[in-house]
C-alpha positions as CSV (number, residue, x, y, z in Angstrom):
1,M,115.9,55.2,249.4
2,P,116.1,53.1,246.2
3,L,112.8,52.3,244.6
4,I,112.7,48.6,245.3
5,D,113.8,49.1,248.9
6,A,111.1,51.7,249.5
7,L,108.4,49.3,248.0
8,V,109.6,46.3,250.0
9,A,109.7,48.4,253.2
10,A,106.2,49.6,252.5
11,C,105.0,46.0,252.2
12,E,106.6,45.2,255.6
13,K,105.4,48.4,257.3
14,Y,101.8,48.2,256.0
15,G,101.5,44.4,256.0
16,S,97.8,44.2,257.2
17,R,96.6,47.1,255.0
18,T,95.0,46.6,251.6
19,A,97.5,47.1,248.8
20,V,95.3,46.1,245.8
21,T,91.5,45.9,245.5
22,H,90.5,43.9,242.4
23,D,87.2,42.3,241.4
24,G,85.7,42.5,244.8
25,T,88.8,41.1,246.6
26,D,91.2,43.0,248.9
27,H,94.8,41.9,248.7
28,S,97.1,43.0,251.6
29,Y,100.6,44.4,251.5
30,A,101.7,41.1,253.1
31,E,100.2,39.2,250.1
32,L,101.8,41.6,247.7
33,A,105.2,40.9,249.3
34,Q,104.7,37.2,249.2
35,A,103.4,37.1,245.6
36,S,106.1,39.4,244.3
37,A,108.8,37.4,246.1
38,R,107.7,34.2,244.5
39,I,107.7,35.8,241.0
40,A,111.2,37.3,241.6
41,N,112.5,33.9,242.8
42,G,111.1,32.2,239.7
43,L,112.8,34.8,237.4
44,V,116.1,34.4,239.1
45,E,115.9,30.6,238.9
46,R,115.4,31.0,235.1
47,G,118.6,33.0,234.8
48,V,117.1,36.5,234.7
49,A,119.7,39.0,235.9
50,A,119.7,42.6,236.9
51,G,119.3,44.7,233.8
52,D,117.4,42.2,231.8
53,S,114.1,43.3,230.2
54,I,111.0,41.2,231.0
55,G,107.9,41.5,228.9
56,L,104.6,41.6,230.9
57,L,101.6,40.7,228.8
58,A,98.7,41.2,231.1
59,P,95.7,43.4,231.7
60,R,95.4,45.5,234.8
61,G,94.7,43.3,237.8
62,W,96.1,41.8,241.0
63,W,98.5,39.5,239.3
64,R,99.9,42.1,237.0
65,C,100.5,44.4,240.1
66,A,102.4,41.6,241.8
67,A,104.3,40.8,238.7
68,V,105.5,44.4,238.3
69,L,106.9,44.3,241.8
70,G,108.3,40.8,241.3
71,I,110.2,41.8,238.1
72,W,111.6,44.9,239.9
73,R,112.7,42.7,242.9
74,A,114.7,40.6,240.4
75,G,116.5,43.8,239.2
76,A,114.8,43.6,235.8
77,A,112.9,46.1,233.8
78,V,109.2,45.8,233.1
79,V,108.4,45.9,229.3
80,A,104.8,47.0,229.3
81,L,102.8,44.9,226.7
82,D,99.2,45.6,226.1
83,P,97.1,42.5,225.3
84,A,95.0,44.7,223.0
85,L,97.9,45.4,220.6
86,P,98.3,43.5,217.4
87,A,100.7,40.6,217.5
88,Q,103.0,42.2,214.9
89,R,103.4,45.2,217.2
90,L,104.1,43.1,220.3
91,A,106.8,41.3,218.4
92,R,108.4,44.6,217.3
93,I,108.3,46.0,220.9
94,T,109.8,42.9,222.5
95,G,112.5,42.7,219.7
96,A,113.4,46.4,220.0
97,A,113.5,46.2,223.8
98,G,115.8,43.1,223.8
99,T,113.3,41.2,225.9
100,A,114.7,38.1,227.6
101,L,111.3,36.6,228.6
102,V,107.6,37.4,228.4
103,L,105.3,36.7,231.4
104,R,101.8,36.2,230.2
105,D,98.8,36.3,232.4
106,A,96.3,33.5,232.2
107,A,93.7,36.0,231.2
108,V,95.5,36.3,227.8
109,T,94.9,32.9,226.2
110,P,97.5,31.6,223.7
111,A,94.7,30.4,221.4
112,D,93.6,34.0,220.9
113,R,97.2,35.1,220.0
114,P,98.9,32.3,217.9
115,D,101.8,34.5,216.9
116,E,102.6,36.2,220.2
117,P,106.0,37.8,220.7
118,D,108.0,34.7,220.0
119,G,109.3,35.6,216.5
120,A,112.7,36.6,217.9
121,G,113.0,33.3,219.9
122,I,111.6,34.9,223.1
123,T,110.2,32.5,225.6
124,V,106.6,33.1,226.7
125,Q,106.1,31.9,230.3
126,D,102.7,31.6,232.1
127,L,102.8,34.2,234.9
128,H,101.7,31.8,237.6
129,G,104.0,29.1,236.4
130,A,107.0,31.4,236.8
131,A,106.7,31.6,240.6
132,A,109.0,29.8,243.0
133,D,109.1,29.7,246.8
134,G,111.7,31.6,248.8
135,P,112.3,34.9,250.6
136,G,112.7,36.9,247.4
137,P,115.5,39.1,246.3
138,S,115.4,42.9,246.3
139,L,117.8,43.9,243.6
140,T,118.2,47.3,241.9
141,G,118.7,47.2,238.1
142,P,119.5,50.1,235.8
143,V,116.0,50.3,234.2
144,A,112.6,50.2,236.0
145,Y,110.3,50.1,232.9
146,V,110.2,50.3,229.2
147,V,107.3,51.8,227.3
148,A,106.8,51.9,223.5
149,T,105.9,55.1,221.7
150,S,105.2,55.8,218.1
151,G,108.4,56.0,216.0
152,S,108.8,58.2,212.9
153,T,110.9,55.5,211.2
154,G,108.1,52.9,211.2
155,T,109.3,51.0,214.3
156,P,108.1,51.7,217.9
157,K,110.6,53.6,220.1
158,C,111.3,51.8,223.4
159,V,111.9,54.3,226.1
160,A,114.0,53.0,229.0
161,V,113.3,54.7,232.3
162,P,115.6,54.3,235.3
163,P,114.2,53.7,238.8
164,V,115.3,57.1,240.1
165,V,112.5,58.7,238.0
166,L,109.9,56.8,240.0
167,E,111.7,57.2,243.3
168,D,111.7,61.0,242.9
169,L,108.1,61.1,241.6
170,A,106.8,59.0,244.5
171,A,108.7,61.1,247.1
172,W,107.4,64.3,245.5
173,H,103.8,63.0,245.6
174,R,104.1,62.0,249.3
175,D,105.5,65.4,250.2
176,T,102.9,67.4,248.4
177,W,99.8,65.3,249.4
178,R,97.5,67.9,251.1
179,W,94.6,65.9,252.6
180,T,94.1,63.7,255.7
181,E,92.6,60.9,253.6
182,A,95.1,58.3,252.4
183,P,95.4,58.6,248.6
184,R,93.2,55.6,247.8
185,T,93.9,55.6,244.1
186,A,92.2,54.2,241.0
187,H,94.4,52.0,238.8
188,A,92.9,52.9,235.5
189,A,95.8,53.9,233.2
190,S,96.0,52.1,229.9
191,V,98.5,49.3,229.9
192,G,101.6,50.7,228.2
193,F,101.1,54.2,229.6
194,D,103.8,55.3,232.1
195,V,101.0,56.8,234.2
196,G,100.2,53.2,235.3
197,F,103.6,53.0,237.0
198,Q,103.0,56.4,238.7
199,E,99.7,55.0,240.1
200,L,101.5,52.0,241.6
201,V,104.5,53.6,243.2
202,T,102.8,56.7,244.5
203,T,100.1,54.6,246.1
204,W,102.2,51.8,247.5
205,T,104.9,53.9,249.1
206,A,102.1,55.8,250.9
207,G,100.6,52.5,252.2
208,A,97.3,53.2,250.5
209,P,95.0,50.9,248.4
210,L,95.2,50.7,244.7
211,V,91.7,50.1,243.2
212,V,91.9,48.2,239.9
213,V,89.6,49.5,237.2
214,D,88.8,46.9,234.5
215,D,88.8,47.9,230.8
216,R,85.0,47.8,230.5
217,T,84.6,50.2,233.4
218,R,87.5,52.4,232.3
219,R,85.8,53.0,228.9
220,D,82.3,53.4,230.3
221,P,81.9,56.8,232.2
222,F,78.7,55.6,233.8
223,L,80.4,52.5,235.3
224,L,83.4,54.6,236.2
225,A,81.3,57.1,238.1
226,A,79.7,54.3,240.0
227,L,83.1,52.6,240.8
228,L,84.7,55.9,242.0
229,T,81.7,56.4,244.3
230,E,81.3,52.9,245.6
231,Q,85.0,52.4,246.2
232,T,85.4,55.8,247.8
233,V,88.4,56.6,245.5
234,V,90.3,59.6,246.7
235,R,92.7,60.1,243.8
236,A,92.3,59.4,240.1
237,F,94.7,59.8,237.2
238,L,92.6,60.2,234.0
239,P,93.1,61.0,230.4
240,V,91.4,64.2,229.3
241,A,88.8,62.3,227.2
242,S,87.8,60.2,230.3
243,L,87.5,63.3,232.4
244,H,85.1,64.9,229.8
245,A,83.0,61.7,229.6
246,L,82.9,61.4,233.4
247,A,81.8,65.0,233.8
248,V,78.8,64.2,231.5
249,A,78.0,60.9,233.2
250,V,78.0,62.1,236.8
251,P,74.9,64.3,236.7
252,V,73.0,61.6,234.7
253,T,73.8,58.8,237.1
254,G,73.5,60.7,240.3
255,Q,76.6,58.9,241.3
256,R,78.7,61.8,242.7
257,P,82.2,60.6,243.8
258,T,82.4,62.8,246.9
259,A,85.5,61.1,248.3
260,L,87.6,62.4,245.4
261,R,90.2,64.9,246.5
262,E,92.5,65.0,243.5
263,V,91.9,64.3,239.8
264,V,95.1,64.3,237.7
265,V,95.0,64.6,233.9
266,A,97.9,64.1,231.5
267,G,98.7,62.7,228.0
268,E,97.2,65.5,225.9
269,R,96.2,69.2,226.2
270,L,93.7,69.8,228.9
271,V,90.4,71.4,227.7
272,V,88.2,72.8,230.5
273,N,84.6,72.8,229.3
274,E,81.3,73.6,231.1
275,E,80.7,70.0,232.1
276,V,84.1,69.9,233.8
277,R,83.4,73.2,235.6
278,A,80.0,71.8,236.8
279,L,81.6,68.6,238.0
280,F,84.2,70.3,240.2
281,A,81.8,72.9,241.5
282,G,80.1,70.0,243.2
283,L,83.3,68.3,244.5
284,D,85.8,69.0,247.2
285,A,88.5,68.1,244.8
286,T,91.4,69.7,243.0
287,L,91.9,69.3,239.2
288,V,95.6,68.9,238.4
289,N,97.1,69.3,235.0
290,Q,100.4,67.4,234.6
291,Y,102.8,67.3,231.6
292,G,105.7,65.1,230.6
293,P,106.7,63.1,227.6
294,S,107.4,59.3,228.0
295,E,111.1,60.2,227.9
296,T,110.8,62.2,231.2
297,H,107.6,61.0,232.8
298,V,106.1,64.0,234.8
299,V,108.0,67.3,234.7
300,T,105.4,70.0,235.3
301,E,102.2,70.4,237.2
302,H,99.5,73.1,237.5
303,R,96.9,72.9,240.2
304,L,93.7,74.8,239.3
305,A,92.7,77.2,242.0
306,P,89.2,77.0,243.7
307,G,86.4,78.4,241.6
308,P,85.9,76.4,238.5
309,Q,84.0,79.2,236.7
310,T,87.3,81.1,236.5
311,W,89.3,78.3,235.0
312,P,90.7,79.0,231.5
313,V,89.8,76.7,228.6
314,H,93.4,75.7,228.2
315,P,95.2,75.7,231.6
316,P,99.0,76.2,231.7
317,L,101.4,73.3,231.9
318,G,102.6,74.8,235.1
319,A,105.9,74.7,237.0
320,P,108.6,72.0,237.4
321,V,108.2,69.0,239.7
322,A,110.4,66.3,241.2
323,G,113.7,67.9,240.3
324,A,113.0,68.6,236.6
325,E,114.8,71.5,235.1
326,L,112.9,73.3,232.3
327,L,115.2,75.0,229.8
328,H,115.6,76.2,226.3
329,L,118.4,76.6,223.8
330,A,119.7,80.1,222.8
331,D,122.9,80.3,220.7
332,G,123.7,76.7,221.6
333,V,123.5,77.3,225.4
334,L,120.8,76.0,227.8
335,R,119.1,78.7,229.9
336,P,116.0,79.0,232.0
337,F,112.9,80.6,230.5
338,A,112.4,84.3,231.2
339,E,109.0,85.9,231.2
340,G,107.7,86.0,227.6
341,D,110.3,83.5,226.2
342,E,108.8,81.2,223.6
343,A,111.0,78.2,222.5
344,E,111.3,74.4,222.3
345,L,111.3,72.9,225.8
346,V,114.4,71.1,226.8
347,V,114.1,69.0,230.0
348,A,117.1,68.2,232.1
349,G,117.6,66.7,235.6
350,P,117.2,63.2,237.1
351,C,113.8,62.7,235.4
352,L,115.4,61.7,232.1
353,A,115.1,58.3,230.5
354,L,118.3,56.5,229.6
355,G,117.3,56.7,225.9
356,Y,115.8,54.4,223.3
357,L,116.7,50.7,223.6
358,G,118.4,49.4,220.5
359,D,118.6,52.9,218.8
360,E,121.8,54.7,219.8
361,E,121.5,57.1,216.9
362,L,118.0,58.3,217.8
363,T,119.0,58.5,221.5
364,G,121.9,60.8,220.5
365,E,119.6,63.0,218.5
366,R,117.0,63.5,221.2
367,F,119.1,63.3,224.4
368,R,122.0,65.8,224.0
369,T,124.5,67.5,226.3
370,F,124.8,71.3,226.0
371,P,126.6,74.0,228.0
372,H,124.6,75.7,230.6
373,V,124.4,79.5,231.1
374,F,125.3,79.2,234.7
375,G,128.3,77.0,234.0
376,G,129.0,73.3,233.3
377,S,126.8,71.3,231.1
378,R,123.5,69.5,231.2
379,R,122.1,66.4,229.4
380,G,118.7,67.4,228.1
381,Y,115.8,65.9,226.2
382,L,114.6,67.9,223.3
383,T,110.8,67.6,223.6
384,G,109.7,69.1,220.3
385,D,107.1,71.0,222.3
386,L,106.9,74.8,221.7
387,V,106.1,76.5,225.0
388,R,105.9,80.0,226.4
389,L,106.6,81.3,229.9
390,Q,103.7,83.6,230.9
391,D,102.8,84.8,234.4
392,G,105.6,82.6,235.7
393,V,104.3,79.3,234.4
394,L,104.8,77.4,231.1
395,H,102.0,77.3,228.5
396,F,101.8,74.9,225.6
397,V,102.0,76.6,222.2
398,G,102.3,73.7,219.7
399,R,104.7,71.2,218.1
400,I,107.7,72.0,216.0
401,D,107.3,68.8,214.0
402,D,104.5,66.6,212.6
403,Q,103.9,64.6,215.8
404,L,100.2,64.3,216.8
405,K,98.2,63.3,219.9
406,V,95.3,61.0,219.4
407,R,93.2,60.1,222.4
408,G,96.1,60.9,224.6
409,Y,98.6,58.7,222.7
410,R,101.6,60.1,220.9
411,V,101.4,59.4,217.1
412,E,104.3,59.8,214.6
413,P,102.7,59.9,211.1
414,G,105.8,58.3,209.7
415,E,105.1,55.1,211.4
416,I,101.7,54.8,209.8
417,E,103.1,55.9,206.5
418,A,105.7,53.1,206.7
419,V,103.0,50.5,207.2
420,L,100.9,51.8,204.3
421,G,104.1,51.9,202.1
422,R,104.4,48.1,202.5
423,V,100.9,47.5,201.0
424,P,101.2,46.2,197.4
425,G,100.1,48.9,195.0
426,V,100.9,51.9,197.3
427,R,103.7,54.1,196.0
428,R,103.6,56.8,198.7
429,A,101.4,57.8,201.6
430,A,101.1,60.7,204.0
431,V,99.0,60.9,207.2
432,I,97.8,64.1,208.9
433,G,95.4,65.0,211.6
434,H,92.0,66.7,211.0
435,G,90.3,68.5,213.9
436,K,92.0,69.4,217.1
437,D,92.3,68.3,220.7
438,R,90.1,65.3,221.5
439,T,88.3,65.5,218.1
440,L,91.5,64.9,216.2
441,A,91.1,62.1,213.5
442,L,93.8,60.6,211.3
443,H,93.4,60.9,207.5
444,A,95.7,58.9,205.1
445,Y,96.4,60.3,201.6
446,V,97.6,57.5,199.4
447,V,99.3,57.6,196.0
448,T,98.8,54.4,194.0
449,D,101.6,52.8,191.9
450,T,101.3,53.7,188.3
451,D,101.3,50.0,187.3
452,A,98.3,49.3,189.5
453,A,94.9,48.9,187.9
454,G,93.3,51.4,190.2
455,P,93.3,52.8,193.8
456,V,94.1,50.3,196.5
457,D,90.9,49.3,198.3
458,A,90.5,51.2,201.6
459,S,89.6,48.0,203.4
460,A,93.0,46.5,202.5
461,L,94.7,49.6,203.7
462,R,92.7,49.5,207.0
463,A,93.4,45.8,207.5
464,A,97.2,46.4,207.0
465,C,97.1,49.1,209.6
466,A,95.0,47.1,212.0
467,A,97.4,44.2,211.8
468,A,100.5,46.3,212.7
469,L,99.3,49.2,214.7
470,P,97.2,50.0,217.8
471,D,93.6,51.0,217.0
472,Y,94.2,54.7,217.8
473,M,96.8,54.8,214.9
474,V,94.5,53.3,212.3
475,P,93.3,56.2,210.0
476,A,89.6,57.1,210.0
477,R,89.8,57.9,206.3
478,F,91.9,56.8,203.3
479,I,92.0,59.2,200.4
480,D,93.4,58.4,197.0
481,V,95.4,61.2,195.4
482,P,97.4,61.4,192.2
483,E,100.4,62.9,193.9
484,L,101.4,64.3,197.3
485,P,101.9,68.1,197.3
486,L,105.5,69.0,198.2
487,T,107.2,72.0,199.7
488,A,110.1,73.8,198.0
489,N,112.4,71.5,200.1
490,G,110.8,68.4,198.8
491,K,108.9,67.6,202.0
492,V,105.2,66.7,202.1
493,A,103.1,69.9,202.2
494,R,100.8,68.7,205.0
495,R,98.8,72.0,205.2
496,E,97.9,71.6,201.5
497,L,96.8,68.0,202.2
498,K,94.5,69.2,204.9
499,E,93.0,71.8,202.6
500,L,92.6,69.1,199.9
501,G,90.8,66.8,202.4
502,A,88.5,69.6,203.5
503,A,87.6,70.3,199.9
504,R,86.7,66.6,199.3
505,G,84.6,66.6,202.5
């Protein structure tokens, strides 16, 4: 069943049940149907057509949930816009995504954001003012959502994901849910993460409540422990860092979320420490490690077996889910992994994004069609992740490029370097990561123009980054160097830079 039809049918089937719990108020599926219909009507009256991209500038909350469904009912794509992002970046995202209109929640006041995404002539409409009465359409467009990821050229990449990806993922979650309790789910994913859409569709198609977690609670593990306990949350999707913090907070607060049956982590490599082992030793819950780039959403899962004391520090990525095909290239031909194979992961199947909006060249580089060893051909996404098949499941080995993960977010050093290169007095810059896993910090090495009087002040560099990039992409340190070390091929020798930074402390 098409995604929008499944969601509208769920609203009709579960009309009296709670669809969204936010700020102490329960909103029913009937209310969700009505609110989303009014938003969809308003969009259609404003000329929005199936296939258009609609920016949604709003924090997690009841109205954002209704707006997501309303945009989908109009056949349009949701362009996820995080109010915490700098205005420059919002403008770049909306421009790259070809956004036709931006819906802004009243919680995001124009006075705070004088240069919101209107630089490209994009209309910014108050979310509530966009609604209109009527039964509401239920159209299916080519794109469900657009999320921006870091781009190596200095501009965010806008990944366009079709509805079938969420359809298959929702169906797979329903078919594999193992408990009698409805999957009452925390809605805690950062705005702009594709996990947030997974939270919505997998919960609503099951007729379960979605419990909105505000930003303050999401960032405070003590408040999060209390909310999970008080709201009897059954399923939570958490970044690895949030899981670690929660595992420390639970024994301190005494708030043990005993209703939890499933905790799903994604976004960065899972590290199982002693606190995590202790947390799950006291819960009747399963820890699930999921993996998937923004270009594919979720493609693997590994469910850790009972007995936390036996869990490895780095659990495997797991086996394929929701129709994903996990392959690698050998002599220009796609083939499944055999035991012991180590290679770049290529993902094929219905889980693939359409590509990057406004960037056909990059789409052609990363999404390519190859012959398959069993005949025919497959369109696959080249992940850049080096993996190994061991004991029948995939394990993460590393990256084949310079891409980094910071607090679960994908970071292309080239995007930060492009921002630094625009600062007056900077001739060249290189950004690398120091540390590993959740302790990774960004360090920027800057070469000053020979005509400059001296090194560019670090505060100016930090301000330039903060004005154009999300906070997790702002380097922790700025280090002035006379030149960047180069390899024999003329590329930046990033390993030497790391050694230089360590020598300087």
